[in-house]
N, C-alpha and C positions, 0 to 999 in steps of 0.2 A: 412453286405454287401451281396446283393442277387446275386445269380449265374445267370449269362448272357449266353445265348447260343452262340457258336462260331460264328464269323461273317460269315464264309463261309458255315454254316450250312442252307440248303434250308428250307424255310417256306412252308408248305403244306396247301392249302386252301381246305376245304371240298366242294364237289359238293353239290349244294343246290337243293332240290325238290320244284317244284311248284314256281320258281323264277319268276321275272318279264319277260314277253315276249318281243322279239324283236318288235319294232314299226309296220313294215311290217306285221308280223304274227298277232299281235294284232288287227290291222285293218281288215285283212282278216276274222279272227275269229269273230269279232264284227259284220261284214256284214253277214256272214253266219248264225250266231246264231240268228240274228235278223229276218231273213227269217224263220228260224226253229222255233223260238218262236211263230211267227204268226201261222205257220203251226200246231204247238202243240196245240194251242188254237182251231183251226178248227178241229183237230182230236179229241179233248175232246168233242166238240159239236157233232161231226159225231157219236162218240161212245154213247153218250146220246140218240140222236135221234134213232140210231138202236135199243137200249135196249127198248125204249118207243114204237116203231113201232113193234118190234117183240112180245112184250107182250100185247099190247092193240089190235093190228090187226095182229095176227100171220099169218092168211091165206093170207092176202095181201102180207105180207112180204116175204112168201115162194113163192109165185106165181112170184113175181118180181124177186127174187133170182133165180128161177129155169127156167126163160123165156130164150129160146135159140134163138141165132141169130148168123149168119155167114155162110160161104159156107162150105159144106161137102167135096168138091173136088176142086182142086186137093189135097190139104191138108186138114186134119180134124180140121177145124176151126169152126164148128158149136158147140160153146160152150155156156154155161149159162152165164148169167150176173155176177154171182158169180165168174165163172172160168175166165171171162175176166178181172175182177177186180184183182184176185189173180195172174193170169198168165201174164196179159197184162199191167194193170196200174202199178203193183208193179216192172214191168221192168224198168219203168222211175225212180223209187225210187232206185233201184240197179245200175242204170246207173250213177246217182249222186254219190252214194256210191263208184262206181269204180273210178270215177274221184277224189273224196276226197282222196281215198286211194292212187292213183298215185301222187297226189299233196303232200301229206304227206311224200311219199318216197323221192321226188325229191326236195321239197322246204320247207317242214313242219317239225314237231316234230320227224318223223321217219327217216329223212335224216341222222341223227347222231346216231351212235350205243349206245352211252352213254345216249342220250336224248330218245331214243326209248325204252330203257331198262324198264323204269317205267311204261308206258302204256301197253307194250306188256305183261310184266309179270302179271301186274294187270288184264288185260284182259283174258289171258289164265287161271289164277286162278278163275278169275270170271265166266269162261265157265266150267272148270273142276269140281269145287266143287258142283254147282247146279246138274250137270249130275250124280255126284257120289251119292249125297243125294237122287236124284229121283230113282236111281237104287236100293239104299238100301232099300227106302220105297216100291218098287215094287218087291222086291226079293221073296216075298211069292207066294203062289199059286194064289192068286187073283190079282196078280200085272199085269202091262202092260209095261214091260221095254222098248217097241219100242218107248215111248214118252220121251226118256231120254233128247232129244235136246230142248224140249219145253221151260224149264226155263233158257237156256243159254243166251238169247239175251237181249240186253239193247236197249231201244227205246228213242234216244235222243230227237225226237220231243215231245213225251209224256212228258219226264222229263222236258224239257224246257218250255212246256205249264203249267205244275205244278208250276214251278218258277214264270211264268207270273202271274199266278192266286194268288198266295200266296205273290207275291211282293217282293221276296227275292233278294237283291242286291249281288248276287254272284260275288266275285272278278274274273277278268279275267283269273288268272291262274288256278282257280278251273274249270271255265267254259271251258278253253282249254283242261284241262285234261279230263274232261268228254267228249268232242267232240272227242279227239283223241282215248279214250278208246272205244268209240261207233264205230269209224272207224274200229279198230282192231277187235272188236267184230263182226262188219258186215262181216269182211273178213273171220273170223271163221265160221260165220253162212252160208256164201256162200259156202265154202268148205263142210260143213256138208250137206247142200241141195244137192249139185252136186254129192257127194259120196254115201250118205246114202239114199236118197230119190229120186233117179232116177232109172227107171226100164223098161225093155223092150226095150233096146237101138236098134234103127235102124241106123246102121252104113252108109247107103247111105245118110240119111238126115243129120246125124252129119257131115259127110264129105263135104256135100255142104255148111252147115252152117260155117265150118272152112274155106272153100274157099271164102266165103262171107266176113268173118272177115278178111282174108288176103287182100281182095280187098279194104275193108274199111280202113286198115292200110296203104296200098300202096297209095291211093288216098290223104289220110291225110297227109302222110309224103311228098307227092309231092307238097303240098301246094294248092291242089285243094280246092275250096270253093263253096258253094251253098248248102242251105238246101234243094233244090228240088232234089238233087242227093243223099244226104246222108240220108234223112229221108226215101225215099223208099227203099234204100239198107238196112237201119236198120230194116224195117219192114219185108223184105224178110229173113234177117238173123234170126229175132225173130221167124217167122212162121217156118223155118226149124229147129230151135232148139227145138221148141215145138214139131214138129212132130218126132223128133229123140228120145224123151223119157227123155232127160236130161231137168230138169226144165228150162222153158223158160227164167226166170230171170237171169239165168247165162249169156245169151246173152247180157243183159243190162251191167253186170259187165265187160264182156270181151271188149265191145266197150268203155266203160269209161276209162279202163286201157290202151287203145291204144292211147287215146289223148295225145298230147305234152303238158305238164304242166310247162315247164321250159321256161323262156322268153329268146328270141334271139334278138341281135341287139338292136334297140330302142323301142322295143315292151313294151307298157304300161301293157298289159295282155297277158298271153299265150292263144293259142287256147282253152286249156282245162279250163282255168280260165274263159274266155270269154263265153264258152258253158255252163258251170256250172252256170254262172250268169244268163243266159238266162232260163235254164231248172229247176233250183232249185225251183223258185216259182210255176212252174207247178207240180213238185213233192210234195213239202210241202203243197201247197194250194189246189190241185185237186186230185192227184193220190192216196196219202196216206189217206186222209179223205174219199174218195169215197170207197176205200178198206175197211176202218174201218166200213163204213155204211153197207157193205155187209158181213162183217165178225164178227162184235160184237153183232150182233142181236141174243141173247140166251134167253131162257125162264128162268126168275128169279122167283122161288117159294121157299116155306119154304123147301120142300122136295129136291128140286135142290141144295139148300144151304147147306142142311144136308149132301147130298152125297159128296158135295166138301170137307167137312171135315172128312168124315168117310170112303171114298173110297181111294185106294192106289194110283191110277193115278192122280186125281185132287190135293191130299194132297201133293204128292210129288212135284207137280208144285208150290204149294204155299211156301212149306219149300224151294224148290229150289229158288225161287224169293227172298223170304224174308230173309232167313238165309244164303243160299248158295252163292248168288251175294254179300251180304254185307260182309260176313266173307271172302270170296274169293278175292274180291277186296282190302278190307282193309288189310287182311293178306299179300297178294301179294306185296302191297305197303310198308308196314312196314318192310317185310323181305328184300325187295330191298333196303331200307334205312339202314337196320342193316347190311347187308352183303357187301355193297359198301361203307360203312361209309360216307353215304351222310346225310346232315341235312336238316330238314324241314324249309321252309321259316319262319323266326322268327316272322313274322306278322299273321302267321296261327297257328293253333294247330291240334293235330291228332284227335280232336273231330270234326273238320271241314272235314277232309278227311273221317271220319267214317260216317258223314251226307250225303256226295257225294256218298259213297259207297251204302247207303240205297237207295238213289235216283237213282242210276244206276240199282237197282233192278226192276225198272219199265220195264217190258217186255211186248210190246203190238203187234206192227205191225208183226214182224218177228215171235214171239210166237204164234199169231194167225194163221200165215201162216203154221208154222210147225205142229200145232195142226190138221190142215186139212190133212197135208201130212202124219203125222204119223198113223193116224186111218182113212184111206179112206174108209174102208169097214164097219165101225162102226159110224154112224152119231150121235147117242146118246152119245157115248164115247168122239167123238170130241167135241160136244157141252159142255160136262162137262169139258173138258180140257179148252175149251175157257173160260167157267164160272170161272175156277181156275186162268186162267191167269188174267181176269178182278179183281177178288178178290185179288190176290197176289199183283197185280200193285196198286191197291187201298190201301192196307195195306202198301205198301212200300211208296206211296205217302203220307199218312197221318203221319207216323212215321218221314220221311224226313222232312215234314212241320214243325213238332214240334221242331226237332232238329235245323233247319236252322232258324226258329224264335228265338230261344234262342241266336243266334248269329247275328241276323239281323242288330242290331245297329252297331256292329263292322263292318259287311260287308258294310254298307252304308258309313262309315267313310273311309274304304279302296277304294270304288268305287270313292268317292268324291275326294281322293288323287290322284287317278289313272287319273281321268278326269280333274283335275285343269289346267287351262290355263290362267296364270295371264297376259300374253302379248298378248293374242288374236291371236297368229300366226297359230291356227290349230293344234299345236303340243303339247301334254300334258307336263306339267313342269318336271315330273319325267324323261323324256328322255333329258332334257336340264340343269339339275342342275349343271353339271360340265362346262358348256359353259360360258366363261366369258362374251360373248356378250349377253347372256340371262340375266346373273346376272345386267348387265348394263342397259338393257331395264326395268327390274322389279324395280330396283332402281329409275329409272327416273319416273315410274308410281306410286311409293309409296307416300303416303301423307307427307308432310313436316309440321313443326311447323308453325303455323300462317295460314295455309290454311282454307278456310271456310268449306271444307268438314268435315262432323262428321261421316260419315257412314264407313270409314276406308276402302272403296273399291278402290284398287288401279287402277281398270279400269275406274273408274269415272273421271279420269283426262283427258281422251281422249274425 
């Protein structure tokens, strides 16, 4: 006779990592990632065009990059096109990142401490280890430790663009983890830029920028609408932040965080969700690709590639992206599961998490930005750092492609299971399997003996 546990003994259920998403969260992430995927493909094309342009017609590329436009008074906005892309267009990208971050905190994966634990620890480890490896690589006399932050960023658009090109059917749980990881990663990158790459602070301009942010928040909370009011105000806030010496993209993040991202009453969308829906295509389809066009144009030659693998700063970037991000994210995730006694989704394997960790090593947009900020007085070193970012991201993309292809058939089956909708009501069946009404509808649609149908498609009875 087997021993049975006492009747009053509580049964504990281990928390599951990368489990099924709630339907509203899955719908939101699907829509967001669809736009980012298109943007990622455009980003890849822009990077390729920049490389061709900079290597075939270098003087034309440099003359366009250095062309100055804008007023010099009352604020110093006479910037080169490269600076407009870096300080101006990327503000739109960080504005969307701010909205994403706010939404994650109030309605997404980060609203629950237990759910937030995994992506937060993974992101922190994925930032810390690349920085440590870069610092160790550049600890000698010929090193440049000031570039420690370059390999710390994950580029979600580039990663999704790689997925779109290689045709990987990544399950929604892994995509959601990648997106949430990138959101936390962006927050850390924003803090790094604001704290370590701001200099010569003009407090009068910073104070006026804060006053503009306070007015932005007040008008939004009072329910005032109208792009004709908020867009000019946002431009003034951005210009003052740029003048203050704090990197101008911080203004975009601050405004994104101020939007209300929770629904009230009978709202179908919160104001933040609505604005994000409008602005995300502009960010993914225009702002980030144009920045890549002006930032990714570096000279590629045998000597340049040799320097990438022999000089401390670029080598530290490659090691940080390929090794640091992978080991940091995967190790942080494994340790979280180990010490919280959580179990991985049984339909996934730790090899899947390792592949996603390699994919998260693709650092492009923010890494290129920090490359310019870290070495403002040494353009040659900044170009080598950018080349290292491109090479490291390419290596991560290639390794991730191989790993994901090995499991692509399994991913396709999981995606088909997630999307199956036998009764055609627009809700995937995995969310209705415990509903007796759904079972009845599917039973009515199932073929019966003697039917003329031979294809076995339940939907053919309609």
